[in-house]
C-alpha positions as CSV (number, residue, x, y, z in Angstrom):
1,M,0.3,0.0,0.1
2,R,1.1,3.5,-0.8
3,A,1.2,5.5,2.4
4,F,2.3,9.1,3.7
5,I,2.2,11.0,6.7
6,A,0.2,14.6,6.3
7,I,-1.7,17.4,8.2
8,N,-4.9,17.8,6.6
9,L,-6.4,21.6,6.1
10,P,-9.6,22.8,8.0
11,D,-13.0,22.3,5.2
12,R,-13.2,26.3,5.6
13,I,-9.4,26.8,4.1
14,K,-10.3,24.1,1.5
15,D,-13.0,26.1,0.2
16,K,-11.1,29.0,0.0
17,I,-8.3,27.3,-1.4
18,L,-11.1,26.1,-4.4
19,E,-12.4,29.6,-4.7
20,M,-8.7,30.9,-5.5
21,T,-8.1,28.2,-8.0
22,K,-10.9,29.4,-9.5
23,E,-8.5,31.3,-11.7
24,F,-6.3,28.3,-13.0
25,Q,-8.3,27.9,-16.1
26,E,-5.6,26.5,-18.4
27,K,-6.0,22.8,-19.8
28,G,-2.1,22.0,-18.7
29,I,-3.2,23.1,-14.8
30,R,-4.7,20.1,-12.9
31,K,-6.0,21.7,-9.4
32,V,-5.8,19.2,-6.4
33,G,-9.1,18.3,-5.0
34,K,-10.9,19.3,-1.8
35,Q,-10.4,16.3,-0.5
36,N,-6.8,15.8,-1.1
37,L,-5.5,19.3,-0.2
38,H,-2.8,18.5,2.4
39,L,0.8,19.0,3.8
40,T,2.9,16.2,3.6
41,L,5.1,15.5,6.3
42,K,6.9,12.5,4.6
43,F,6.3,10.3,1.8
44,L,6.5,6.8,2.7
45,G,5.9,5.1,-0.9
46,D,4.6,1.5,-1.1
47,V,4.9,-0.5,2.4
48,N,3.4,-3.8,3.3
49,E,0.6,-4.1,6.1
50,K,2.5,-5.4,8.6
51,K,4.7,-2.6,8.2
52,V,2.3,-0.1,8.3
53,E,1.4,-1.6,12.1
54,E,5.0,-0.7,12.6
55,I,4.8,3.0,11.3
56,M,1.3,3.6,13.8
57,Q,3.0,2.3,16.8
58,I,6.2,4.7,15.9
59,L,4.0,7.7,15.0
60,K,2.0,7.5,18.3
61,T,5.1,7.9,20.0
62,V,5.6,11.4,18.3
63,D,5.8,13.8,21.0
64,C,4.7,17.4,19.9
65,V,2.5,20.2,20.9
66,K,-0.1,22.2,18.8
67,F,0.9,25.3,17.2
68,E,-0.6,27.7,14.8
69,V,0.4,28.1,11.1
70,S,-0.3,31.4,8.8
71,L,-0.7,30.4,4.9
72,K,0.5,33.2,2.8
73,N,0.6,33.4,-1.3
74,M,1.8,31.0,-3.4
75,G,5.2,30.2,-5.0
76,F,6.0,27.3,-7.6
77,F,8.4,24.5,-7.8
78,P,11.1,23.9,-9.3
79,N,11.0,27.8,-10.3
80,E,9.4,30.3,-12.3
81,S,11.0,29.4,-15.2
82,F,9.6,26.0,-15.2
83,I,6.9,25.7,-13.2
84,K,5.7,21.9,-12.3
85,V,4.0,22.6,-8.6
86,V,1.7,25.8,-7.6
87,W,2.0,26.1,-3.8
88,L,0.9,27.5,-1.1
89,G,3.3,29.4,1.3
90,I,3.6,28.8,5.2
91,E,4.4,31.9,7.1
92,N,4.2,31.3,10.7
93,G,4.6,28.0,12.0
94,R,7.0,26.9,9.3
95,N,9.8,26.0,12.1
96,E,7.6,24.2,13.9
97,L,7.0,21.8,11.0
98,I,10.4,21.8,10.3
99,E,10.6,20.1,13.4
100,L,7.8,17.9,13.7
101,Q,8.6,16.5,10.4
102,K,12.4,16.3,11.7
103,Q,11.5,13.9,14.9
104,I,9.1,11.8,12.4
105,D,12.1,11.4,10.0
106,Q,14.3,10.0,13.2
107,K,11.7,7.9,14.6
108,L,11.2,6.2,10.6
109,E,14.7,6.0,10.1
110,K,15.4,3.3,12.5
111,Y,13.1,0.9,10.3
112,G,14.9,1.9,6.9
113,F,12.8,5.0,5.7
114,K,15.4,7.5,4.5
115,P,15.1,11.1,6.2
116,E,13.9,14.0,3.8
117,K,17.3,16.1,2.9
118,N,15.7,19.5,2.3
119,Y,12.1,19.7,3.7
120,E,10.1,22.8,2.7
121,P,6.7,22.6,4.0
122,H,3.9,24.0,1.5
123,F,0.8,23.0,0.3
124,T,0.2,22.0,-3.1
125,I,-2.6,23.4,-4.6
126,A,-2.0,22.6,-8.5
127,R,0.0,20.3,-10.6
128,V,1.2,21.9,-14.2
129,K,1.8,20.3,-17.8
130,S,1.8,23.2,-19.5
131,I,1.2,26.8,-19.8
132,K,0.0,28.7,-23.2
133,D,0.7,32.3,-21.8
134,K,3.5,32.1,-18.7
135,K,4.1,35.6,-18.4
136,E,0.2,36.2,-18.1
137,F,-0.3,33.2,-15.8
138,L,2.7,34.6,-13.3
139,D,0.8,38.4,-13.8
140,K,-2.1,36.9,-12.6
141,M,-0.8,34.7,-10.0
142,K,0.5,37.5,-8.2
143,E,-2.6,39.5,-8.3
144,I,-3.7,36.7,-5.6
145,K,-3.2,37.5,-1.8
146,F,-4.0,34.6,0.3
147,E,-3.9,34.7,3.4
148,D,-5.3,32.6,6.7
149,N,-4.2,30.7,9.8
150,F,-5.5,27.5,11.5
151,S,-4.3,25.3,14.6
152,V,-2.5,22.0,13.7
153,S,-3.4,19.4,16.5
154,N,-2.9,16.7,15.0
155,F,-1.6,14.7,11.7
156,E,-2.4,11.7,10.3
157,L,-0.9,8.1,8.3
158,M,-2.6,8.0,4.9
159,E,-3.3,5.7,2.2
160,S,-3.0,6.6,-1.0
161,K,-4.8,4.8,-3.8
162,L,-4.2,5.4,-7.5
163,S,-7.4,5.6,-9.5
164,P,-7.8,7.4,-13.3
165,S,-9.3,10.3,-11.8
166,G,-6.3,11.0,-9.3
167,P,-5.3,9.9,-5.9
168,V,-8.0,8.5,-3.5
169,Y,-6.9,8.7,-0.2
170,R,-7.8,7.0,3.2
171,E,-6.9,8.0,6.6
172,L,-5.2,4.8,8.8
173,L,-4.2,6.8,12.3
174,T,-4.6,9.9,13.5
175,K,-1.9,11.2,16.1
176,G,-3.3,14.0,18.4
177,L,-0.7,16.5,19.4
178,V,-0.8,17.6,23.3
């Protein structure tokens, strides 16, 4: 089973993101669906059922306090010249996310999962295959101002099943923060 560890967004913010991404009208841009908007802490890849049980036990030992995250504006991976991903940035809470991710990495490394090299917390909101007029797209993106915040009180171990219409996620474990 394909699995990953993530922080999900509150529905009110997902709705706000969907409203904002209505601006992405080009055929070469695929918006992330509401049910799939999340921040990945760690992608685990294919893991067998027995390993999933071990991962759940490990994740239950993660010790982190609740914190606030503020979202602000958009960016692109790998860069503006070659856009493959449109993301929503983290302003406040970035260090806490990095520390949480690092703790998860350290706990899972003992079980054969390689640590992330340059973890950069973000919410992917669209994937790009092609853009007809990149300058027009970038100008439009720079006009959009997005700001919101929410409290991170848990993270989830998620299963990802690939389908022709995109990935379908299922929650396997929710780990609350204190």
